[in-house]
N, C-alpha and C positions, 0 to 999 in steps of 0.2 A: 175191456172189451176189445176184440181184435178189429182191424179195419174191415174185414169181410162181414163180421157180425154187425158192425155199425152201418155198413152199406145195406145189409139185409133189413135192418130195422127201418131205414128210410124208405126202402122199396115197399115194405108192408104197409106203410102209411098212405101209399097211393090210393088204395081202396077205401080209405076213410075220407078222402078229399071231398069237399062239397063244392062242385064246380059246374053248376047247371048252365052257366052263361058262356064261359070260355071253353068248357070241355077239355081243360088242360090241368089234369091232376098233378100235384106236386107233393112229395113227402120229404120230411127232413128228420135227421137224427143228430142231436147235439150232444157231444161228450164234454162234460165239465172237467176242469183240471183234476178234480178228485176222483174221476172215473164214473161219476153218476151220469146217466143218459136220460135225456128228455126227447120225446118225439113230437112231431107236429105235421099238420097237413094244411093246405090252403083252404080257406073258408070264404066263399064269395057271397055277395049280397046284391040284390037288384039295384041298390044305390052303390055303384061300383066302388067308389072310394072308401066305403065302409068295410070292405073285405080285408082279410089279413093273409099274408103269405105264410107258407109252411115254416120258413126259417124263423120269422118273428113269432109264430105260434109256439114253436119249441123253446125259443129264447125267453119268451114271456112266461111260460110255465116254469122254466128254471129260475128266472129272476124272482118270481112270486114265491118260490120255495127257498129263497135265500142264497142262491148261487149267482156269482158275478164273474167268475173266471172260467173261460171256455177254451178248450184245447183245439177241438176240430168239429166241423159240421159236415154232414153228407146231405146233398140235395139231389133228390131223384125225380126224374120225369119219364115220360113214355115217348118222347120225341126222338128223332134221329140225331139231333144235335145235343150237346151237353146242356143240362139245366143249370144255368148260372143265376145267381141272385140278382134281383132288381136293384136299382140305385138306393131305394129306401131301405132295403134289407142290408145292403152294404154299409150304409151309414149307421144303422141300428147295431150291427156287429162292431163297428168302429168304437161306439160308445163304451162297450164293455170289454172287448178283447181285440185290440188292434193287431195282435199277433196270431189270431186264429187261422188255422188251416181250413180252407174251403175246398171240399171234394165234390165235384159235380159229376153226376152220372147221366148217361143217355138211356134210351129205352132198351138197349141191349145190356145194360149194367156196366158198360165200359166207363172208366173214370178219367178225369182230368183234374189235377189238384193245383190250387193256387194259394199263395199266402195272401191274406186280405189286402196287404199293401200293394200287391200287383193289380187287384181288382178295383181298389180305391186309393190311388197314389196320393191324393191330396185331401184326405178325409177331414172333416170338421171335428174339432175336439175342444176340450175345456181351455186349451191354450189360446184360443181365439176370443175368449170371453173376458 
């Protein structure tokens, strides 16, 4: 899948977001190392901590289907600024693919890409256990 196709897949997920509380839809498209793509959107809950971010939705779908090696993820929002992953999502990515490329989009579809190590320079991993 091309970078533009992956970005479009993330943007399409914005309309599937369930965000009646924050009104902040987020879509994600995750490309596995083998080229398989999983999408996700944020799903909120009245008990706020029960909700799940788009990134973790896409990764959970992939993991539940047996994928563990991820190449890149696109995170799309409708805000003026770039939609970057929260700390919990950064740590979740660290567990499975510390080398993942994180591509963040703003509401105009412009991108800013980061290696996860730049977003989470001192991530917790198995070496601490």
